[in-house]
C-alpha positions as MATLAB code, in Angstrom:
seq = 'MTAALTEAFVDDRLAKRNALLLALAQAVGGASASIVIATGPLVGYMMLDEDKSLATLPVSTMVLGTAFGTIPAGMIMRRYGRRAGFAGASLLGVLAGLLASFAVFRDSFLLFSLACCLGGFTGAFVQQYRFAAADTASNAFKPKAISWVLAGGVLAGIVGPQTVIATKDLFSPILFAGTYLAQAGLALVAFVLVLFIKIPKPPRISHAQAGGRPLLEIMAQRRFIVAAACGICSYALMSLVMTATPLAMIACGLTETDAALGIQWHVLAMFGPSFFTGSLIARYGKERVVSIGLALLAGCSVVALMGIELTHFWTALVLLGLGWNFGFIGATAMLTDAYRPEERNMVQAANDFLVFGFVAAASFSSGALLNAFGWGTVNILVFPFVALCLGLLGWLVWAERKEVTTA';
ca = [
      87.161   88.603   77.345;
      89.829   86.004   78.150;
      90.411   84.670   81.669;
      93.790   86.438   81.814;
      92.269   89.798   80.856;
      89.448   89.306   83.356;
      91.966   88.544   86.097;
      94.019   91.660   85.234;
      90.877   93.812   85.288;
      89.863   92.481   88.712;
      93.382   92.947   90.067;
      93.556   96.556   88.907;
      90.123   97.282   90.306;
      91.332   96.056   93.697;
      94.643   97.899   93.226;
      92.831  101.172   92.504;
      90.739  100.747   95.640;
      93.821  100.001   97.744;
      95.807  102.869   96.205;
      93.018  105.361   96.891;
      92.681  104.249  100.525;
      96.440  104.369  101.038;
      96.661  107.804   99.412;
      94.053  109.106  101.862;
      95.830  107.385  104.750;
      99.093  108.983  103.587;
      97.440  112.413  103.564;
      96.392  112.157  107.226;
      98.904  109.687  108.701;
     101.837  111.245  106.873;
     100.918  114.679  108.220;
     102.381  113.734  111.626;
     105.947  114.177  110.396;
     105.350  117.732  109.145;
     103.594  118.568  112.439;
     106.651  117.501  114.439;
     109.032  119.265  112.041;
     107.061  122.512  112.243;
     106.499  122.519  116.011;
     108.936  120.091  117.666;
     111.907  122.489  117.815;
     109.639  125.292  119.071;
     108.149  123.093  121.800;
     111.650  121.973  122.783;
     112.850  125.567  122.878;
     109.992  126.543  125.204;
     110.529  123.582  127.521;
     114.283  123.932  127.936;
     115.779  126.415  130.369;
     118.986  128.298  129.568;
     120.640  125.674  127.337;
     118.596  125.610  124.135;
     121.031  123.426  122.169;
     118.780  120.373  122.549;
     115.722  122.130  121.110;
     115.809  120.023  117.936;
     116.078  116.715  119.830;
     112.342  115.906  119.328;
     112.829  115.911  115.544;
     115.983  113.805  115.959;
     114.168  111.244  118.062;
     111.385  111.105  115.463;
     113.934  110.323  112.748;
     115.629  107.752  114.988;
     112.257  106.133  115.579;
     111.800  105.848  111.819;
     115.290  104.364  111.435;
     114.658  101.772  114.135;
     111.226  100.999  112.687;
     112.295  100.215  109.110;
     113.380   96.614  109.723;
     110.607   95.695  112.233;
     108.010   97.133  109.833;
     109.117   94.784  107.085;
     109.270   91.790  109.431;
     105.847   92.453  110.967;
     104.114   92.891  107.627;
     105.770   89.823  106.115;
     104.431   87.761  109.020;
     101.016   89.341  109.651;
     100.241   91.180  106.410;
     100.012   94.817  105.332;
      96.624   95.613  106.888;
      97.531   94.315  110.351;
     100.865   96.130  110.270;
      99.413   99.431  109.110;
      96.479   99.270  111.544;
      98.713   98.518  114.526;
     101.089  101.320  113.552;
      98.193  103.784  113.247;
      97.038  102.949  116.777;
     100.610  103.493  117.917;
     100.408  106.888  116.181;
      97.280  107.717  118.202;
      99.175  106.873  121.390;
     102.137  108.990  120.258;
      99.909  112.035  119.688;
      98.153  111.665  123.050;
     101.473  111.201  124.840;
     102.971  114.265  123.120;
      99.978  116.411  124.087;
     100.200  115.186  127.690;
     103.931  115.990  127.702;
     103.224  119.540  126.516;
     100.661  119.996  129.301;
     103.158  118.621  131.843;
     106.080  120.597  130.350;
     108.133  117.370  130.141;
     110.832  117.567  127.479;
     111.915  113.936  127.975;
     108.366  112.607  127.614;
     107.752  114.794  124.568;
     110.909  113.484  122.880;
     109.831  109.919  123.647;
     106.423  110.593  122.074;
     108.130  111.947  118.946;
     110.280  108.805  118.765;
     107.124  106.684  118.976;
     105.590  108.761  116.190;
     108.719  108.220  114.112;
     108.426  104.449  114.569;
     104.901  104.743  113.180;
     106.330  106.736  110.270;
     108.411  103.713  109.221;
     105.137  101.950  108.393;
     103.785  105.008  106.572;
     106.909  104.860  104.388;
     105.668  101.450  103.200;
     102.329  102.759  101.875;
     103.715  103.398   98.395;
     105.099   99.860   98.152;
     101.851   98.366   99.455;
      99.883  100.228   96.769;
     101.804   98.296   94.119;
     101.309   94.871   95.726;
      97.990   94.073   94.011;
      98.565   96.143   90.861;
      99.379   94.884   87.388;
     102.710   95.957   85.924;
     100.903   98.603   83.861;
      99.144  100.146   86.868;
     102.011   99.987   89.410;
     103.516  103.407   88.525;
     100.078  105.027   88.792;
      99.376  103.304   92.114;
     102.617  104.675   93.548;
     101.833  108.133   92.116;
      98.459  108.146   93.855;
     100.136  107.530   97.207;
     102.708  110.228   96.441;
      99.782  112.574   95.805;
      98.672  111.719   99.335;
     102.141  112.783  100.492;
     101.613  116.156   98.834;
      98.306  116.522  100.680;
     100.045  115.561  103.929;
     102.323  118.547  103.394;
      99.241  120.766  103.503;
      97.260  118.932  106.188;
     100.104  118.981  108.733;
     100.951  122.709  108.734;
      97.302  123.730  108.441;
      96.539  121.553  111.463;
      99.274  123.413  113.354;
      97.835  126.799  112.404;
      94.290  125.781  113.341;
      95.109  124.151  116.699;
      98.251  125.798  118.106;
      96.255  128.115  120.404;
      93.476  125.635  121.240;
      94.557  125.423  124.898;
      96.124  128.879  125.148;
      98.388  129.852  126.853;
      99.765  126.278  126.514;
     100.990  126.463  122.928;
     100.703  123.374  120.664;
      98.974  121.096  123.214;
      95.926  121.000  120.942;
      98.108  120.329  117.905;
      99.245  116.971  119.221;
      95.708  115.999  120.193;
      94.816  116.724  116.568;
      97.769  114.598  115.481;
      96.272  111.687  117.433;
      92.965  112.317  115.668;
      94.620  112.188  112.255;
      96.263  108.861  113.156;
      92.846  107.533  114.174;
      91.426  108.480  110.768;
      94.354  106.666  109.116;
      93.570  103.603  111.262;
      89.991  103.501  109.967;
      91.134  103.886  106.356;
      93.732  101.092  106.394;
      91.190   98.647  107.840;
      89.532   98.582  104.397;
      92.594   97.687  102.311;
      92.812   94.139  100.941;
      96.336   92.885  100.263;
      97.107   89.149  100.472;
     100.063   88.099  102.600;
     103.061   87.098  100.437;
     104.285   83.496  100.608;
     107.053   82.976  103.150;
     110.499   82.504  101.605;
     113.319   80.855  103.497;
     116.779   82.383  103.657;
     118.125   79.538  101.530;
     115.511   80.224   98.848;
     116.154   83.968   98.883;
     119.789   83.642   97.807;
     121.929   86.663   96.983;
     125.425   87.866   97.788;
     126.649   88.805  101.273;
     125.576   92.314  102.296;
     129.140   93.570  102.830;
     130.095   92.473   99.318;
     127.206   94.477   97.877;
     128.016   97.525  100.010;
     131.664   97.453   98.890;
     130.678   98.185   95.284;
     131.667  101.568   93.904;
     128.116  102.378   92.748;
     126.608  101.457   96.125;
     129.110  103.664   97.961;
     128.420  106.711   95.781;
     124.640  106.174   95.713;
     124.491  105.742   99.492;
     126.727  108.783  100.078;
     124.577  110.993   97.826;
     121.364  109.696   99.390;
     122.665  110.254  102.913;
     123.937  113.768  102.141;
     120.754  114.788  100.301;
     118.553  113.711  103.193;
     120.878  114.711  106.054;
     121.625  118.193  104.669;
     117.922  118.743  104.110;
     117.267  117.704  107.712;
     120.081  119.907  109.043;
     118.679  123.077  107.473;
     114.980  122.252  107.759;
     115.120  121.436  111.486;
     116.851  124.702  112.308;
     114.616  126.865  110.119;
     111.557  127.244  112.429;
     113.844  128.280  115.307;
     115.754  130.699  113.078;
     112.504  132.243  111.810;
     111.198  132.844  115.331;
     114.576  134.289  116.367;
     114.350  136.723  113.433;
     110.974  138.040  114.596;
     108.678  135.953  112.405;
     105.643  134.063  113.759;
     104.773  130.415  114.365;
     102.276  130.682  111.490;
     105.061  131.907  109.183;
     107.175  128.931  110.221;
     104.330  126.436  109.712;
     103.535  127.826  106.261;
     107.228  127.672  105.371;
     107.299  123.986  106.266;
     104.139  123.505  104.189;
     105.800  124.943  101.076;
     108.912  122.914  101.846;
     107.019  119.599  102.059;
     105.091  120.402   98.873;
     108.416  121.028   97.123;
     109.710  117.717   98.512;
     106.898  115.554   97.152;
     105.314  117.569   94.332;
     108.022  116.883   91.700;
     107.834  113.120   92.350;
     105.271  112.792   89.569;
     107.877  113.698   86.943;
     111.234  113.023   88.645;
     111.194  109.497   87.217;
     110.748  110.875   83.702;
     113.663  113.273   84.224;
     115.845  110.390   85.408;
     114.879  108.331   82.351;
     115.679  111.221   80.008;
     118.801  112.766   81.549;
     120.268  109.965   83.656;
     120.465  109.306   87.373;
     123.785  111.010   87.987;
     122.685  114.266   86.325;
     119.463  114.427   88.329;
     121.378  113.824   91.568;
     123.819  116.587   90.584;
     120.909  118.980   89.988;
     119.517  118.074   93.402;
     122.839  118.762   95.100;
     123.112  122.098   93.273;
     119.620  123.050   94.506;
     120.645  122.221   98.090;
     123.605  124.564   97.703;
     121.266  127.156   96.166;
     119.067  126.937   99.255;
     121.995  127.912  101.459;
     122.979  130.733   99.110;
     119.485  132.230   99.400;
     119.422  131.700  103.175;
     122.715  133.564  103.532;
     121.398  136.523  101.501;
     118.990  137.757  104.171;
     116.546  136.991  106.977;
     113.286  138.270  105.499;
     110.285  135.946  105.153;
     110.883  135.590  101.411;
     114.458  134.414  102.036;
     113.301  131.691  104.423;
     110.432  130.500  102.242;
     112.462  130.516   99.013;
     115.285  128.631  100.743;
     112.812  126.041  102.056;
     111.340  125.476   98.587;
     114.822  125.017   97.081;
     115.667  122.680   99.962;
     112.622  120.524   99.197;
     113.357  120.408   95.473;
     117.000  119.549   96.150;
     115.980  116.696   98.419;
     113.569  115.332   95.809;
     116.052  115.224   92.938;
     119.022  114.235   95.106;
     117.385  111.511   97.180;
     115.153  109.964   94.501;
     118.025  110.034   92.018;
     120.350  108.391   94.548;
     117.701  105.762   95.307;
     117.463  105.008   91.587;
     121.274  104.688   91.455;
     121.125  102.230   94.336;
     118.898   99.875   92.342;
     121.831   99.254   89.976;
     123.882   97.807   92.843;
     121.718   94.813   93.784;
     119.891   91.873   92.235;
     116.129   91.313   92.664;
     116.637   88.662   95.350;
     118.878   91.076   97.319;
     116.405   93.978   97.218;
     114.860   93.789  100.705;
     118.166   93.304  102.491;
     119.962   96.137  100.687;
     117.044   98.589  100.912;
     116.738   98.002  104.671;
     120.484   98.509  105.178;
     120.465  101.681  103.075;
     117.431  103.119  104.907;
     119.040  102.400  108.262;
     122.192  104.271  107.208;
     120.211  107.178  105.770;
     117.937  107.713  108.761;
     120.824  107.240  111.197;
     122.724  110.116  109.590;
     119.534  112.173  109.271;
     118.957  111.805  113.013;
     122.519  112.956  113.699;
     122.049  115.954  111.391;
     118.784  117.043  112.996;
     120.277  116.619  116.472;
     123.331  118.696  115.526;
     121.163  121.349  113.931;
     119.924  122.894  117.182;
     123.358  122.867  118.798;
     124.970  124.489  115.751;
     122.251  127.127  115.507;
     122.475  127.909  119.215;
     126.285  128.041  119.319;
     127.244  129.505  115.930;
     124.112  130.936  114.303;
     121.979  130.480  111.202;
     124.806  131.359  108.815;
     127.015  128.502  110.026;
     124.226  125.949  109.570;
     123.972  126.939  105.906;
     127.697  127.244  105.260;
     128.139  123.605  106.339;
     126.065  122.497  103.348;
     128.709  123.487  100.793;
     131.591  121.081  101.641;
     129.269  118.057  101.691;
     127.707  119.039   98.371;
     131.208  119.430   96.909;
     132.204  116.006   98.260;
     129.194  114.290   96.682;
     129.672  116.052   93.353;
     133.280  114.874   93.426;
     132.192  111.293   94.119;
     129.692  111.427   91.254;
     132.381  112.711   88.901;
     134.728  109.944   90.023;
     132.037  107.286   89.470;
     131.213  108.477   85.953;
     134.916  108.662   85.044;
     135.661  105.199   86.438;
     132.704  103.554   84.707;
     133.540  105.186   81.376;
     137.140  104.028   81.748;
     135.947  100.463   82.329;
     133.809  100.584   79.189;
     136.699  101.992   77.149;
     139.180   99.361   78.316;
     136.729   96.458   78.033;
];
């Protein structure tokens, strides 16, 4: 066996070990987001007095925390390495869970929202697990390494809601206090797991060495504008409907368990197709996959407007998850056409900041819209944004074909 083959074998053996650990960490650490999504609006609703329009604020603050954490996460891990960054974030997740549980006991809406924001900041590091899994992998194993971590995301969609169901009445009659203690426990398990990963720190690169065009020049490109718009709408519309759904289900006479299971199916639909979405993009093209995702988002609202039975809510949530997967992953793939390799980190961070900023606004608006205008209005608002994005996609395809024809 040659030295090069031996080195590749050793690298992939380490990469497999890292990918497995990160997949397990994703399954437990990533469950925090689905816990907050399933219970945050309900906790907020119980804590608030007459004005329930801020009930979805805890989910909004979680998303804002993720938005604000994207850039610091990259900076911290570039300076101190993946393991130190992930371990510190996991401990922060433990603190977030303990603080949220304490806030529920104290009936403090402000403190609970702050705890959710802290948990969201931790989530920005969890978002990096899939990239970290590829750091030590050979080119041949990188797609599999990322898939393993995505499989952990699928498990997180089960672990989170099942944790809610198992712990929501632990300190009855104080609903969900035990759930957030369990969330802290899951973060502690993630902390132990990430301590065993081995990923060398990358060499430091100066700004002069990095090169690349100015960010505003990149963002002014037609393809960046359309990709960012489709990514923002796919994620923000998903957040708008998803955040309001648990509240709408309870208002329609369904139970907290029904709502938690609905979120479970939704998260599974979000991450499950990721194993073959890339193949669909390669076969049918990025723009077509994004269009399918947008159509599924509209289909979710159609189903939601057809009735308020359990099957309507669960079917709508599954379509919502599938729509997000095709729309957001397809838009992310489109975005890669707008930058050069040396511009990747800068453009990805800017795009993520835009996406999560709009997602936070959508989740914040969700409770107010539901409280003021009802479940039907929340779903009707999906259609004009889907139409806008489909129009932008059509314009992009037409313009690029015209350029090829006239070239």
